[in-house]
Structure formats: structure tokens, C-alpha cells
C-alpha positions as CSV (number, residue, x, y, z in Angstrom):
1,X,0.0,0.0,0.0
2,X,2.9,2.4,0.7
3,X,4.2,1.7,-2.8
4,X,0.8,2.6,-4.3
5,X,0.8,5.9,-2.3
6,X,4.3,6.7,-3.5
7,X,3.3,6.0,-7.1
8,X,0.2,8.2,-6.8
9,X,2.2,11.0,-5.3
10,X,4.7,10.8,-8.3
11,X,1.8,10.9,-10.8
12,X,0.4,13.8,-8.9
13,X,3.7,15.7,-9.0
14,X,4.1,14.9,-12.7
15,X,0.6,16.2,-13.4
16,X,1.2,19.3,-11.4
17,X,4.5,19.9,-13.2
18,X,2.8,19.5,-16.6
19,X,0.1,21.9,-15.5
20,X,2.7,24.5,-14.5
21,X,4.6,24.1,-17.8
22,X,1.3,24.5,-19.7
23,X,0.6,27.6,-17.8
24,X,4.0,29.1,-18.6
25,X,3.6,28.2,-22.3
26,X,0.1,29.8,-22.3
27,X,1.5,33.0,-20.7
28,X,4.3,33.1,-23.3
29,X,1.7,32.6,-26.1
30,X,-0.4,35.5,-24.8
31,X,2.6,37.7,-24.6
32,X,3.6,36.9,-28.2
33,X,0.0,37.5,-29.3
34,X,0.1,40.9,-27.5
35,X,3.4,41.9,-29.2
36,X,2.0,40.8,-32.6
37,X,-1.1,42.9,-32.1
38,X,1.0,45.9,-31.1
39,X,3.2,45.5,-34.2
40,X,0.1,45.1,-36.4
41,X,-1.3,48.3,-35.0
42,X,2.0,50.2,-35.6
43,X,2.1,48.9,-39.2
44,X,-1.5,50.0,-39.8
45,X,-0.7,53.5,-38.5
46,X,2.3,53.7,-40.8
47,X,0.2,52.5,-43.7
48,X,-2.5,55.1,-42.9
49,X,0.2,57.8,-42.8
50,X,1.7,56.8,-46.1
51,X,-1.8,56.6,-47.7
52,X,-2.5,60.2,-46.5
53,X,0.8,61.3,-48.0
54,X,0.0,59.6,-51.3
55,X,-3.5,61.2,-51.3
56,X,-2.0,64.6,-50.7
57,X,0.5,64.3,-53.4
58,X,-2.1,63.1,-55.9
59,X,-4.4,66.0,-55.0
60,X,-1.5,68.4,-55.5
61,X,-0.7,66.9,-58.9
62,X,-4.4,67.1,-60.0
63,X,-4.8,70.7,-58.7
64,X,-4.8,73.3,-61.5
65,X,-1.8,75.6,-61.5
66,X,-2.4,79.3,-60.9
67,X,-0.2,80.6,-63.6
68,X,3.0,79.8,-65.5
69,X,5.9,78.4,-63.5
70,X,8.2,81.0,-62.1
71,X,11.0,80.0,-64.5
72,X,8.8,80.9,-67.5
73,X,8.2,84.4,-66.0
74,X,11.9,84.9,-65.5
75,X,12.6,84.0,-69.1
76,X,9.7,86.1,-70.3
77,X,11.1,89.2,-68.6
78,X,14.6,88.6,-69.7
79,X,16.3,87.8,-66.4
80,X,17.7,84.6,-67.7
81,X,18.7,86.0,-71.1
82,X,21.5,88.1,-69.7
83,X,19.3,91.2,-69.1
84,X,20.4,92.0,-65.5
85,X,17.9,94.8,-65.1
86,X,15.0,92.5,-65.7
87,X,13.6,94.7,-68.4
88,X,11.4,93.3,-71.0
89,X,13.2,92.1,-74.2
90,X,13.2,94.4,-77.1
């Protein structure tokens, strides 16, 4: 009977050890899931920021210009043709 009691205690200790190990593994799994969720959230925020930048650049490209580019005005008034005074070409 003492041998049976010792065998039962060993099985009980093994079961408790397995339970503790499973608890540690579950905790590690939850921590890994938390880290993955945080990383996914950060990636989603980065993606949203990049999409906002793309949308802004596309809107800027589609917007009508309000006049000729500045370089065309400089050429038209002679400043790039060697006319230092900026007078209109003759």
C-alpha cells in the first residue's frame, strides 16, 4: 500500500509539473500575441500615414496651376537672357 501511495504522489507531482509548464507556455503565447497585435497596430498606423501622403501628393498633382511656372516668368522678362535689369526684351 505504501508503494501505491508513492506511485500516486509521483503521478500527482508529474501532473502538477505538466500543469505549471502548460501555464507558462500559455503565458508566453499570450505575450507573443500581444506583441504581434501591437506590431500590427503600428504597421496599420504607418500605412495610414503613407496613404495620407499619397492622397495629398495626388491631389496636389491634380490641382490646376495658378499661372505659369516662375522660371517661365523669368525667361519672359529677360532675367535669364542676360538682361540683369530685368527689363522686357526688345
